[in-house]
Each structure stands twice: as C-alpha cells, then as structure tokens.
N, CA, C and O atoms as a GROMACS GRO file, in nm:
protein
  564
    1MET      N    1   0.083  -0.095  -0.007
    1MET     CA    2   0.016   0.016  -0.027
    1MET      C    3   0.059   0.135  -0.017
    1MET      O    4   0.136   0.142   0.079
    2ALA      N    5   0.043   0.263  -0.088
    2ALA     CA    6   0.105   0.380  -0.104
    2ALA      C    7   0.072   0.422   0.028
    2ALA      O    8  -0.032   0.400   0.090
    3ALA      N    9   0.229   0.518   0.082
    3ALA     CA   10   0.203   0.566   0.200
    3ALA      C   11   0.126   0.714   0.208
    3ALA      O   12   0.136   0.804   0.124
    4PHE      N   13   0.049   0.717   0.328
    4PHE     CA   14  -0.008   0.867   0.313
    4PHE      C   15   0.092   0.941   0.329
    4PHE      O   16   0.198   0.900   0.377
    5ASN      N   17   0.067   1.093   0.282
    5ASN     CA   18   0.162   1.197   0.291
    5ASN      C   19   0.048   1.316   0.316
    5ASN      O   20  -0.042   1.340   0.235
    6LYS      N   21   0.069   1.397   0.459
    6LYS     CA   22  -0.006   1.512   0.464
    6LYS      C   23   0.041   1.662   0.428
    6LYS      O   24   0.140   1.716   0.479
    7PHE      N   25  -0.029   1.713   0.348
    7PHE     CA   26  -0.042   1.831   0.311
    7PHE      C   27   0.017   1.976   0.441
    7PHE      O   28  -0.082   2.011   0.506
    8ASN      N   29   0.102   2.029   0.470
    8ASN     CA   30   0.131   2.147   0.527
    8ASN      C   31   0.035   2.196   0.573
    8ASN      O   32   0.015   2.177   0.693
    9THR      N   33  -0.071   2.287   0.489
    9THR     CA   34  -0.197   2.358   0.502
    9THR      C   35  -0.329   2.281   0.560
    9THR      O   36  -0.434   2.334   0.596
   10PHE      N   37  -0.300   2.164   0.560
   10PHE     CA   38  -0.447   2.063   0.624
   10PHE      C   39  -0.442   2.074   0.739
   10PHE      O   40  -0.557   2.078   0.782
   11VAL      N   41  -0.357   2.083   0.830
   11VAL     CA   42  -0.376   2.149   0.978
   11VAL      C   43  -0.445   2.300   1.006
   11VAL      O   44  -0.542   2.332   1.075
   12GLY      N   45  -0.374   2.358   0.943
   12GLY     CA   46  -0.463   2.510   0.980
   12GLY      C   47  -0.597   2.477   0.934
   12GLY      O   48  -0.703   2.500   0.993
   13ASP      N   49  -0.578   2.421   0.821
   13ASP     CA   50  -0.788   2.436   0.788
   13ASP      C   51  -0.848   2.375   0.850
   13ASP      O   52  -0.967   2.402   0.866
   14VAL      N   53  -0.791   2.273   0.907
   14VAL     CA   54  -0.883   2.231   1.053
   14VAL      C   55  -0.913   2.307   1.155
   14VAL      O   56  -1.020   2.284   1.213
   15ALA      N   57  -0.821   2.421   1.205
   15ALA     CA   58  -0.800   2.491   1.314
   15ALA      C   59  -0.907   2.579   1.225
   15ALA      O   60  -0.994   2.614   1.305
   16HIS      N   61  -0.938   2.629   1.098
   16HIS     CA   62  -0.995   2.766   1.054
   16HIS      C   63  -1.124   2.654   1.016
   16HIS      O   64  -1.195   2.723   0.943
   17ALA      N   65  -1.177   2.549   1.025
   17ALA     CA   66  -1.310   2.476   1.031
   17ALA      C   67  -1.365   2.488   0.865
   17ALA      O   68  -1.474   2.516   0.813
   18LEU      N   69  -1.221   2.451   0.812
   18LEU     CA   70  -1.230   2.438   0.660
   18LEU      C   71  -1.308   2.276   0.635
   18LEU      O   72  -1.385   2.240   0.546
   19HIS      N   73  -1.266   2.219   0.723
   19HIS     CA   74  -1.349   2.055   0.673
   19HIS      C   75  -1.435   1.986   0.827
   19HIS      O   76  -1.375   1.965   0.933
   20ASP      N   77  -1.523   1.970   0.814
   20ASP     CA   78  -1.656   1.926   0.894
   20ASP      C   79  -1.575   1.724   0.880
   20ASP      O   80  -1.573   1.651   0.780
   21MET      N   81  -1.532   1.700   0.996
   21MET     CA   82  -1.454   1.544   0.953
   21MET      C   83  -1.508   1.477   1.082
   21MET      O   84  -1.466   1.362   1.101
   22LYS      N   85  -1.602   1.532   1.183
   22LYS     CA   86  -1.652   1.480   1.258
   22LYS      C   87  -1.773   1.417   1.256
   22LYS      O   88  -1.810   1.340   1.345
   23THR      N   89  -1.855   1.454   1.132
   23THR     CA   90  -1.959   1.409   1.059
   23THR      C   91  -1.921   1.345   0.925
   23THR      O   92  -1.924   1.224   0.901
   24GLY      N   93  -1.894   1.420   0.859
   24GLY     CA   94  -1.832   1.371   0.707
   24GLY      C   95  -1.933   1.354   0.650
   24GLY      O   96  -1.926   1.273   0.557
   25THR      N   97  -2.077   1.422   0.677
   25THR     CA   98  -2.182   1.422   0.605
   25THR      C   99  -2.214   1.562   0.530
   25THR      O  100  -2.290   1.566   0.434
   26ALA      N  101  -2.147   1.682   0.582
   26ALA     CA  102  -2.146   1.790   0.584
   26ALA      C  103  -2.074   1.854   0.446
   26ALA      O  104  -2.101   1.962   0.393
   27GLN      N  105  -1.963   1.745   0.402
   27GLN     CA  106  -1.841   1.765   0.305
   27GLN      C  107  -1.823   1.622   0.242
   27GLN      O  108  -1.825   1.505   0.283
   28VAL      N  109  -1.800   1.703   0.099
   28VAL     CA  110  -1.761   1.590   0.030
   28VAL      C  111  -1.595   1.567  -0.017
   28VAL      O  112  -1.527   1.650  -0.077
   29TYR      N  113  -1.562   1.470   0.016
   29TYR     CA  114  -1.391   1.443   0.005
   29TYR      C  115  -1.381   1.362  -0.127
   29TYR      O  116  -1.445   1.258  -0.142
   30GLN      N  117  -1.308   1.409  -0.213
   30GLN     CA  118  -1.234   1.347  -0.332
   30GLN      C  119  -1.114   1.355  -0.350
   30GLN      O  120  -1.040   1.442  -0.303
   31VAL      N  121  -1.068   1.215  -0.460
   31VAL     CA  122  -0.931   1.151  -0.470
   31VAL      C  123  -0.911   1.196  -0.602
   31VAL      O  124  -0.982   1.142  -0.688
   32TYR      N  125  -0.811   1.306  -0.649
   32TYR     CA  126  -0.786   1.273  -0.790
   32TYR      C  127  -0.654   1.244  -0.848
   32TYR      O  128  -0.567   1.284  -0.771
   33LEU      N  129  -0.612   1.195  -0.944
   33LEU     CA  130  -0.496   1.119  -0.971
   33LEU      C  131  -0.400   1.282  -1.074
   33LEU      O  132  -0.445   1.372  -1.144
   34THR      N  133  -0.305   1.258  -1.042
   34THR     CA  134  -0.202   1.370  -1.122
   34THR      C  135  -0.038   1.269  -1.119
   34THR      O  136  -0.009   1.177  -1.043
   35ASN      N  137   0.026   1.317  -1.208
   35ASN     CA  138   0.156   1.277  -1.259
   35ASN      C  139   0.228   1.438  -1.222
   35ASN      O  140   0.333   1.479  -1.272
   36THR      N  141   0.182   1.479  -1.166
   36THR     CA  142   0.328   1.644  -1.085
   36THR      C  143   0.301   1.572  -0.950
   36THR      O  144   0.196   1.541  -0.893
   37PRO      N  145   0.456   1.554  -0.912
   37PRO     CA  146   0.482   1.539  -0.779
   37PRO      C  147   0.439   1.635  -0.687
   37PRO      O  148   0.490   1.747  -0.693
   38PRO      N  149   0.349   1.610  -0.600
   38PRO     CA  150   0.312   1.685  -0.498
   38PRO      C  151   0.423   1.705  -0.392
   38PRO      O  152   0.499   1.616  -0.353
   39VAL      N  153   0.422   1.867  -0.338
   39VAL     CA  154   0.509   1.904  -0.214
   39VAL      C  155   0.382   1.936  -0.116
   39VAL      O  156   0.268   1.982  -0.131
   40ALA      N  157   0.462   1.887  -0.008
   40ALA     CA  158   0.441   1.940   0.142
   40ALA      C  159   0.375   2.077   0.128
   40ALA      O  160   0.269   2.079   0.191
   41SER      N  161   0.408   2.212   0.056
   41SER     CA  162   0.357   2.284   0.085
   41SER      C  163   0.204   2.322  -0.028
   41SER      O  164   0.144   2.423   0.010
   42ASN      N  165   0.157   2.269  -0.124
   42ASN     CA  166   0.075   2.244  -0.213
   42ASN      C  167  -0.042   2.285  -0.143
   42ASN      O  168  -0.058   2.234  -0.032
   43THR      N  169  -0.159   2.395  -0.198
   43THR     CA  170  -0.243   2.419  -0.070
   43THR      C  171  -0.400   2.393  -0.085
   43THR      O  172  -0.491   2.365  -0.006
   44VAL      N  173  -0.389   2.416  -0.237
   44VAL     CA  174  -0.534   2.408  -0.320
   44VAL      C  175  -0.561   2.304  -0.430
   44VAL      O  176  -0.455   2.275  -0.487
   45TYR      N  177  -0.656   2.246  -0.474
   45TYR     CA  178  -0.699   2.126  -0.580
   45TYR      C  179  -0.650   2.180  -0.730
   45TYR      O  180  -0.685   2.291  -0.772
   46ASN      N  181  -0.579   2.104  -0.795
   46ASN     CA  182  -0.531   2.088  -0.916
   46ASN      C  183  -0.388   2.156  -0.888
   46ASN      O  184  -0.307   2.165  -0.980
   47THR      N  185  -0.357   2.204  -0.759
   47THR     CA  186  -0.215   2.248  -0.740
   47THR      C  187  -0.134   2.112  -0.684
   47THR      O  188  -0.104   2.156  -0.573
   48PRO      N  189  -0.080   1.980  -0.685
   48PRO     CA  190  -0.050   1.969  -0.810
   48PRO      C  191  -0.157   1.938  -0.968
   48PRO      O  192  -0.278   1.916  -0.967
   49ALA      N  193  -0.104   1.942  -1.041
   49ALA     CA  194  -0.203   1.957  -1.186
   49ALA      C  195  -0.266   1.833  -1.152
   49ALA      O  196  -0.203   1.740  -1.101
   50ASP      N  197  -0.374   1.827  -1.176
   50ASP     CA  198  -0.517   1.706  -1.227
   50ASP      C  199  -0.533   1.649  -1.357
   50ASP      O  200  -0.580   1.718  -1.447
   51LEU      N  201  -0.500   1.532  -1.378
   51LEU     CA  202  -0.523   1.464  -1.496
   51LEU      C  203  -0.646   1.578  -1.584
   51LEU      O  204  -0.725   1.659  -1.535
   52PRO      N  205  -0.612   1.531  -1.773
   52PRO     CA  206  -0.763   1.572  -1.812
   52PRO      C  207  -0.868   1.469  -1.829
   52PRO      O  208  -0.862   1.346  -1.828
   53THR      N  209  -0.961   1.547  -1.843
   53THR     CA  210  -1.087   1.429  -1.856
   53THR      C  211  -1.092   1.340  -1.984
   53THR      O  212  -1.140   1.389  -2.086
   54ALA      N  213  -1.047   1.213  -1.984
   54ALA     CA  214  -1.046   1.107  -2.129
   54ALA      C  215  -1.046   0.981  -2.057
   54ALA      O  216  -1.004   0.946  -1.947
   55ASN      N  217  -1.106   0.920  -2.157
   55ASN     CA  218  -1.073   0.766  -2.127
   55ASN      C  219  -1.126   0.680  -2.006
   55ASN      O  220  -1.101   0.562  -1.981
   56GLY      N  221  -1.213   0.776  -1.932
   56GLY     CA  222  -1.275   0.658  -1.805
   56GLY      C  223  -1.255   0.776  -1.678
   56GLY      O  224  -1.287   0.768  -1.560
   57TYR      N  225  -1.190   0.885  -1.752
   57TYR     CA  226  -1.125   0.961  -1.614
   57TYR      C  227  -1.221   1.084  -1.654
   57TYR      O  228  -1.254   1.132  -1.763
   58THR      N  229  -1.252   1.114  -1.520
   58THR     CA  230  -1.318   1.252  -1.519
   58THR      C  231  -1.236   1.373  -1.384
   58THR      O  232  -1.236   1.362  -1.261
   59ALA      N  233  -1.178   1.478  -1.472
   59ALA     CA  234  -1.106   1.562  -1.389
   59ALA      C  235  -1.160   1.614  -1.297
   59ALA      O  236  -1.258   1.679  -1.332
   60GLY      N  237  -1.126   1.617  -1.116
   60GLY     CA  238  -1.195   1.637  -1.011
   60GLY      C  239  -1.132   1.521  -0.916
   60GLY      O  240  -1.058   1.531  -0.818
   61GLY      N  241  -1.188   1.409  -0.978
   61GLY     CA  242  -1.193   1.261  -0.913
   61GLY      C  243  -1.296   1.209  -0.921
   61GLY      O  244  -1.382   1.229  -1.006
   62VAL      N  245  -1.299   1.117  -0.809
   62VAL     CA  246  -1.422   1.016  -0.739
   62VAL      C  247  -1.414   1.103  -0.610
   62VAL      O  248  -1.316   1.158  -0.561
   63SER      N  249  -1.561   1.101  -0.563
   63SER     CA  250  -1.606   1.122  -0.399
   63SER      C  251  -1.567   0.968  -0.343
   63SER      O  252  -1.565   0.861  -0.404
   64ILE      N  253  -1.538   0.998  -0.207
   64ILE     CA  254  -1.483   0.920  -0.118
   64ILE      C  255  -1.634   0.858  -0.044
   64ILE      O  256  -1.644   0.771   0.043
   65GLY      N  257  -1.725   0.922  -0.100
   65GLY     CA  258  -1.875   0.909   0.012
   65GLY      C  259  -1.882   0.955   0.161
   65GLY      O  260  -1.848   1.067   0.200
   66ALA      N  261  -1.939   0.843   0.248
   66ALA     CA  262  -1.925   0.878   0.378
   66ALA      C  263  -1.780   0.865   0.464
   66ALA      O  264  -1.705   0.767   0.466
   67ILE      N  265  -1.768   0.961   0.516
   67ILE     CA  266  -1.671   0.935   0.637
   67ILE      C  267  -1.715   0.928   0.772
   67ILE      O  268  -1.838   0.922   0.780
   68THR      N  269  -1.662   0.927   0.868
   68THR     CA  270  -1.668   0.930   0.999
   68THR      C  271  -1.552   0.975   1.064
   68THR      O  272  -1.447   0.932   1.015
   69GLY      N  273  -1.538   1.073   1.190
   69GLY     CA  274  -1.444   1.089   1.267
   69GLY      C  275  -1.522   1.083   1.408
   69GLY      O  276  -1.641   1.096   1.440
   70ALA      N  277  -1.381   1.055   1.490
   70ALA     CA  278  -1.393   0.993   1.602
   70ALA      C  279  -1.263   1.028   1.674
   70ALA      O  280  -1.151   1.024   1.622
   71GLN      N  281  -1.298   1.070   1.828
   71GLN     CA  282  -1.173   1.094   1.911
   71GLN      C  283  -1.179   0.998   2.084
   71GLN      O  284  -1.261   0.965   2.169
   72ALA      N  285  -1.007   0.987   2.052
   72ALA     CA  286  -0.993   0.879   2.164
   72ALA      C  287  -0.883   0.888   2.244
   72ALA      O  288  -0.778   0.837   2.204
   73ALA      N  289  -0.886   0.956   2.374
   73ALA     CA  290  -0.735   0.914   2.435
   73ALA      C  291  -0.659   1.068   2.373
   73ALA      O  292  -0.546   1.089   2.417
   74GLY      N  293  -0.694   1.134   2.312
   74GLY     CA  294  -0.646   1.266   2.261
   74GLY      C  295  -0.615   1.227   2.100
   74GLY      O  296  -0.527   1.298   2.050
   75VAL      N  297  -0.666   1.138   2.020
   75VAL     CA  298  -0.623   1.095   1.900
   75VAL      C  299  -0.762   1.126   1.824
   75VAL      O  300  -0.874   1.100   1.868
   76PHE      N  301  -0.736   1.178   1.719
   76PHE     CA  302  -0.867   1.221   1.602
   76PHE      C  303  -0.850   1.129   1.507
   76PHE      O  304  -0.741   1.146   1.453
   77SER      N  305  -0.930   1.010   1.448
   77SER     CA  306  -0.955   0.948   1.346
   77SER      C  307  -1.022   0.964   1.246
   77SER      O  308  -1.138   0.924   1.248
   78PHE      N  309  -0.976   1.017   1.144
   78PHE     CA  310  -1.075   1.003   1.047
   78PHE      C  311  -1.090   0.890   0.923
   78PHE      O  312  -1.005   0.864   0.837
   79SER      N  313  -1.230   0.826   0.940
   79SER     CA  314  -1.248   0.679   0.887
   79SER      C  315  -1.333   0.658   0.766
   79SER      O  316  -1.424   0.736   0.740
   80GLY      N  317  -1.306   0.556   0.694
   80GLY     CA  318  -1.481   0.540   0.637
   80GLY      C  319  -1.387   0.583   0.482
   80GLY      O  320  -1.275   0.585   0.433
   81GLY      N  321  -1.550   0.616   0.452
   81GLY     CA  322  -1.516   0.586   0.284
   81GLY      C  323  -1.514   0.506   0.166
   81GLY      O  324  -1.488   0.392   0.205
   82THR      N  325  -1.528   0.505   0.041
   82THR     CA  326  -1.525   0.358  -0.036
   82THR      C  327  -1.448   0.422  -0.135
   82THR      O  328  -1.456   0.534  -0.186
   83ASN      N  329  -1.372   0.325  -0.152
   83ASN     CA  330  -1.240   0.317  -0.205
   83ASN      C  331  -1.271   0.380  -0.352
   83ASN      O  332  -1.352   0.328  -0.429
   84PRO      N  333  -1.206   0.487  -0.380
   84PRO     CA  334  -1.178   0.533  -0.549
   84PRO      C  335  -1.115   0.418  -0.650
   84PRO      O  336  -1.017   0.347  -0.629
   85SER      N  337  -1.205   0.424  -0.770
   85SER     CA  338  -1.140   0.406  -0.864
   85SER      C  339  -1.204   0.410  -1.014
   85SER      O  340  -1.323   0.399  -1.045
   86TRP      N  341  -1.099   0.427  -1.091
   86TRP     CA  342  -1.104   0.426  -1.219
   86TRP      C  343  -1.101   0.334  -1.340
   86TRP      O  344  -0.979   0.314  -1.342
   87THR      N  345  -1.148   0.264  -1.441
   87THR     CA  346  -1.126   0.219  -1.538
   87THR      C  347  -1.103   0.267  -1.700
   87THR      O  348  -1.176   0.342  -1.765
   88ALA      N  349  -1.021   0.223  -1.730
   88ALA     CA  350  -0.945   0.294  -1.858
   88ALA      C  351  -1.076   0.263  -1.982
   88ALA      O  352  -1.110   0.146  -2.000
   89GLN      N  353  -1.140   0.367  -2.055
   89GLN     CA  354  -1.252   0.311  -2.173
   89GLN      C  355  -1.205   0.369  -2.254
   89GLN      O  356  -1.199   0.487  -2.218
   90GLY      N  357  -1.143   0.346  -2.401
   90GLY     CA  358  -1.180   0.397  -2.526
   90GLY      C  359  -0.998   0.434  -2.550
   90GLY      O  360  -0.968   0.519  -2.635
   91GLY      N  361  -0.886   0.362  -2.468
   91GLY     CA  362  -0.793   0.454  -2.443
   91GLY      C  363  -0.726   0.451  -2.344
   91GLY      O  364  -0.785   0.365  -2.278
   92SER      N  365  -0.601   0.502  -2.253
   92SER     CA  366  -0.525   0.486  -2.156
   92SER      C  367  -0.560   0.599  -2.089
   92SER      O  368  -0.593   0.704  -2.143
   93ILE      N  369  -0.553   0.573  -1.942
   93ILE     CA  370  -0.521   0.694  -1.833
   93ILE      C  371  -0.410   0.701  -1.801
   93ILE      O  372  -0.336   0.605  -1.780
   94GLY      N  373  -0.366   0.874  -1.790
   94GLY     CA  374  -0.217   0.847  -1.719
   94GLY      C  375  -0.132   0.894  -1.854
   94GLY      O  376  -0.182   0.928  -1.961
   95PRO      N  377   0.029   0.887  -1.816
   95PRO     CA  378   0.037   0.822  -1.668
   95PRO      C  379   0.016   0.892  -1.552
   95PRO      O  380  -0.038   1.003  -1.551
   96PHE      N  381   0.062   0.827  -1.441
   96PHE     CA  382  -0.017   0.908  -1.304
   96PHE      C  383   0.073   0.849  -1.234
   96PHE      O  384   0.117   0.740  -1.271
   97GLU      N  385   0.127   0.920  -1.098
   97GLU     CA  386   0.200   0.809  -1.000
   97GLU      C  387   0.142   0.859  -0.827
   97GLU      O  388   0.176   0.813  -0.718
   98TYR      N  389   0.033   0.982  -0.867
   98TYR     CA  390   0.004   1.043  -0.694
   98TYR      C  391  -0.150   1.001  -0.700
   98TYR      O  392  -0.193   0.984  -0.814
   99ALA      N  393  -0.239   0.984  -0.596
   99ALA     CA  394  -0.379   1.017  -0.564
   99ALA      C  395  -0.370   1.133  -0.470
   99ALA      O  396  -0.284   1.126  -0.382
  100VAL      N  397  -0.432   1.220  -0.475
  100VAL     CA  398  -0.463   1.346  -0.426
  100VAL      C  399  -0.600   1.320  -0.327
  100VAL      O  400  -0.698   1.274  -0.384
  101LEU      N  401  -0.610   1.347  -0.188
  101LEU     CA  402  -0.743   1.360  -0.124
  101LEU      C  403  -0.706   1.495  -0.094
  101LEU      O  404  -0.597   1.542  -0.064
  102TYR      N  405  -0.910   1.592  -0.120
  102TYR     CA  406  -0.899   1.720  -0.123
  102TYR      C  407  -1.038   1.719  -0.083
  102TYR      O  408  -1.109   1.619  -0.094
  103ASN      N  409  -1.082   1.850  -0.027
  103ASN     CA  410  -1.218   1.889  -0.008
  103ASN      C  411  -1.319   1.955  -0.090
  103ASN      O  412  -1.357   2.067  -0.057
  104VAL      N  413  -1.356   1.908  -0.170
  104VAL     CA  414  -1.428   1.944  -0.283
  104VAL      C  415  -1.579   2.043  -0.255
  104VAL      O  416  -1.654   2.086  -0.343
  105THR      N  417  -1.592   2.060  -0.112
  105THR     CA  418  -1.735   2.116  -0.050
  105THR      C  419  -1.662   2.259  -0.084
  105THR      O  420  -1.693   2.325  -0.184
  106SER      N  421  -1.580   2.291  -0.008
  106SER     CA  422  -1.508   2.414   0.082
  106SER      C  423  -1.497   2.505  -0.054
  106SER      O  424  -1.505   2.436  -0.155
  107PRO      N  425  -1.487   2.585  -0.067
  107PRO     CA  426  -1.483   2.707  -0.177
  107PRO      C  427  -1.351   2.719  -0.222
  107PRO      O  428  -1.314   2.780  -0.322
  108THR      N  429  -1.269   2.642  -0.124
  108THR     CA  430  -1.132   2.681  -0.196
  108THR      C  431  -1.040   2.556  -0.212
  108THR      O  432  -0.918   2.560  -0.219
  109LYS      N  433  -1.135   2.420  -0.219
  109LYS     CA  434  -1.125   2.302  -0.266
  109LYS      C  435  -0.986   2.266  -0.177
  109LYS      O  436  -0.905   2.199  -0.241
  110PRO      N  437  -0.943   2.304  -0.025
  110PRO     CA  438  -0.829   2.296   0.020
  110PRO      C  439  -0.787   2.128   0.007
  110PRO      O  440  -0.878   2.045   0.008
  111LEU      N  441  -0.659   2.088  -0.003
  111LEU     CA  442  -0.575   1.930  -0.008
  111LEU      C  443  -0.526   1.936   0.100
  111LEU      O  444  -0.472   2.029   0.160
  112ILE      N  445  -0.552   1.793   0.137
  112ILE     CA  446  -0.554   1.713   0.254
  112ILE      C  447  -0.407   1.620   0.334
  112ILE      O  448  -0.344   1.605   0.438
  113GLY      N  449  -0.424   1.563   0.143
  113GLY     CA  450  -0.242   1.441   0.156
  113GLY      C  451  -0.254   1.373   0.040
  113GLY      O  452  -0.336   1.406  -0.046
  114TRP      N  453  -0.180   1.279   0.030
  114TRP     CA  454  -0.167   1.241  -0.115
  114TRP      C  455  -0.091   1.135  -0.063
  114TRP      O  456  -0.029   1.120   0.042
  115TRP      N  457  -0.120   1.034  -0.209
  115TRP     CA  458  -0.053   0.871  -0.192
  115TRP      C  459   0.070   0.863  -0.269
  115TRP      O  460   0.063   0.926  -0.375
  116ASP      N  461   0.174   0.809  -0.250
  116ASP     CA  462   0.265   0.804  -0.370
  116ASP      C  463   0.285   0.656  -0.387
  116ASP      O  464   0.300   0.570  -0.300
  117TYR      N  465   0.280   0.641  -0.562
  117TYR     CA  466   0.255   0.520  -0.640
  117TYR      C  467   0.425   0.468  -0.599
  117TYR      O  468   0.456   0.356  -0.560
  118GLY      N  469   0.498   0.557  -0.615
  118GLY     CA  470   0.663   0.490  -0.645
  118GLY      C  471   0.712   0.491  -0.801
  118GLY      O  472   0.829   0.459  -0.819
  119GLY      N  473   0.632   0.527  -0.918
  119GLY     CA  474   0.654   0.554  -1.014
  119GLY      C  475   0.534   0.564  -1.122
  119GLY      O  476   0.416   0.530  -1.107
  120PRO      N  477   0.600   0.622  -1.239
  120PRO     CA  478   0.445   0.624  -1.328
  120PRO      C  479   0.364   0.522  -1.334
  120PRO      O  480   0.433   0.421  -1.343
  121ILE      N  481   0.222   0.491  -1.334
  121ILE     CA  482   0.122   0.433  -1.386
  121ILE      C  483   0.058   0.479  -1.509
  121ILE      O  484   0.030   0.596  -1.531
  122THR      N  485   0.030   0.357  -1.608
  122THR     CA  486  -0.060   0.407  -1.693
  122THR      C  487  -0.141   0.314  -1.743
  122THR      O  488  -0.102   0.211  -1.797
  123LEU      N  489  -0.249   0.344  -1.729
  123LEU     CA  490  -0.398   0.235  -1.667
  123LEU      C  491  -0.436   0.188  -1.828
  123LEU      O  492  -0.535   0.254  -1.858
  124THR      N  493  -0.404   0.114  -1.922
  124THR     CA  494  -0.469   0.119  -2.044
  124THR      C  495  -0.658   0.042  -2.059
  124THR      O  496  -0.726  -0.015  -1.974
  125ASN      N  497  -0.682   0.071  -2.176
  125ASN     CA  498  -0.801   0.054  -2.211
  125ASN      C  499  -0.860  -0.104  -2.146
  125ASN      O  500  -0.813  -0.212  -2.182
  126GLY      N  501  -0.962  -0.090  -2.053
  126GLY     CA  502  -1.046  -0.208  -1.986
  126GLY      C  503  -0.977  -0.217  -1.826
  126GLY      O  504  -1.047  -0.246  -1.729
  127ASN      N  505  -0.842  -0.190  -1.814
  127ASN     CA  506  -0.804  -0.184  -1.682
  127ASN      C  507  -0.861  -0.086  -1.607
  127ASN      O  508  -0.916   0.016  -1.650
  128THR      N  509  -0.839  -0.135  -1.434
  128THR     CA  510  -0.926  -0.105  -1.304
  128THR      C  511  -0.794  -0.037  -1.264
  128THR      O  512  -0.689  -0.098  -1.285
  129PHE      N  513  -0.792   0.099  -1.203
  129PHE     CA  514  -0.736   0.117  -1.056
  129PHE      C  515  -0.732   0.162  -0.975
  129PHE      O  516  -0.701   0.281  -0.982
  130THR      N  517  -0.758   0.105  -0.844
  130THR     CA  518  -0.813   0.166  -0.708
  130THR      C  519  -0.764   0.206  -0.579
  130THR      O  520  -0.719   0.111  -0.516
  131VAL      N  521  -0.758   0.318  -0.521
  131VAL     CA  522  -0.696   0.391  -0.407
  131VAL      C  523  -0.773   0.291  -0.304
  131VAL      O  524  -0.890   0.282  -0.268
  132THR      N  525  -0.659   0.221  -0.272
  132THR     CA  526  -0.745   0.136  -0.108
  132THR      C  527  -0.694   0.202   0.020
  132THR      O  528  -0.589   0.187   0.084
  133LEU      N  529  -0.834   0.300   0.041
  133LEU     CA  530  -0.817   0.363   0.155
  133LEU      C  531  -0.765   0.323   0.281
  133LEU      O  532  -0.800   0.205   0.285
  134PRO      N  533  -0.706   0.345   0.382
  134PRO     CA  534  -0.621   0.275   0.466
  134PRO      C  535  -0.748   0.314   0.584
  134PRO      O  536  -0.843   0.387   0.558
  135SER      N  537  -0.729   0.261   0.693
  135SER     CA  538  -0.837   0.284   0.825
  135SER      C  539  -0.741   0.279   0.946
  135SER      O  540  -0.675   0.184   0.990
  136PRO      N  541  -0.749   0.380   0.977
  136PRO     CA  542  -0.769   0.546   0.950
  136PRO      C  543  -0.742   0.591   0.832
  136PRO      O  544  -0.623   0.575   0.806
  137ILE      N  545  -0.807   0.645   0.738
  137ILE     CA  546  -0.712   0.714   0.650
  137ILE      C  547  -0.653   0.815   0.701
  137ILE      O  548  -0.547   0.839   0.643
  138LEU      N  549  -0.679   0.890   0.792
  138LEU     CA  550  -0.582   0.973   0.884
  138LEU      C  551  -0.598   0.978   1.046
  138LEU      O  552  -0.707   0.980   1.102
  139THR      N  553  -0.488   0.980   1.103
  139THR     CA  554  -0.496   1.061   1.237
  139THR      C  555  -0.449   1.203   1.298
  139THR      O  556  -0.343   1.244   1.251
  140LEU      N  557  -0.507   1.276   1.387
  140LEU     CA  558  -0.410   1.406   1.416
  140LEU      C  559  -0.386   1.360   1.557
  140LEU      O  560  -0.474   1.281   1.591
  141THR      N  561  -0.324   1.376   1.621
  141THR     CA  562  -0.259   1.354   1.707
  141THR      C  563  -0.193   1.566   1.790
  141THR      O  564  -0.118   1.574   1.888
   0.00000   0.00000   0.00000
C-alpha cells in the first residue's frame, strides 16, 4: 500500500473549520490523480495538476463517500469512505503516480494529503486502478 503524506496546510485548515471531519456528511471528499509530484506546501485542488478528462477519467476525481471522525485518548481518526477507482475506456488513463485527497465542498477546495505509488502508472484500456483507503485514512494527534 502506498504511504499517505499530509499537506502542511491541512492542520491550519482544520483549525480554521474548512473541514467537517466529525460527521463527514456536510462535506464531500474526493481523490484525483496526478503525475505532477506533490509538495507539502501545496494548498488547493489542481496544485499539483489534475489529469484531464479522458478515457474513463473525469477531472476532479472520485468521491470517497461517507466518512466518520472519532476522538479517543487525544487522537482524532478520520475513517470510512469508499475506495475510489477508475477504469480506462476507449484508451489509456495516465501516466500518473500520485492520488490526492481534497475537500471539494469548501470554496477553496483545500488539499488534505496524497499517496505516492512510487513510479508512473498508465492504465490501459479495460484495466482498473483503485486507491485502497487505509483505516483510518488519517489521524491527528
């Protein structure tokens, strides 16, 4: 499984109430694919650049669905969701190397974190790529 990396801005965005991670029902979280290496100082959607809409991929990515947040012993966990996936249709998707999690509901579309798959991936016609969400997706301590 690819390791999850947090964007630096995420912690400040939580403090400024840009994310409703407790219930997960008021906001929509999505994952998009990119071949541009993320850097921890990126702040909003499309930095790093999203792939263009083509061959079964839609720019903006896929919703991870309902999530929940819970706190125990001073650790907050963000869990749940549906594993986002894409199936190439009529051509290839990619190359891409990174999957980026962000909050699509907030007007600024703030970034949360990314998974690095360690090398370029090109999804050929008829093949599917799935981001397996860990449980929890992330923790705040």
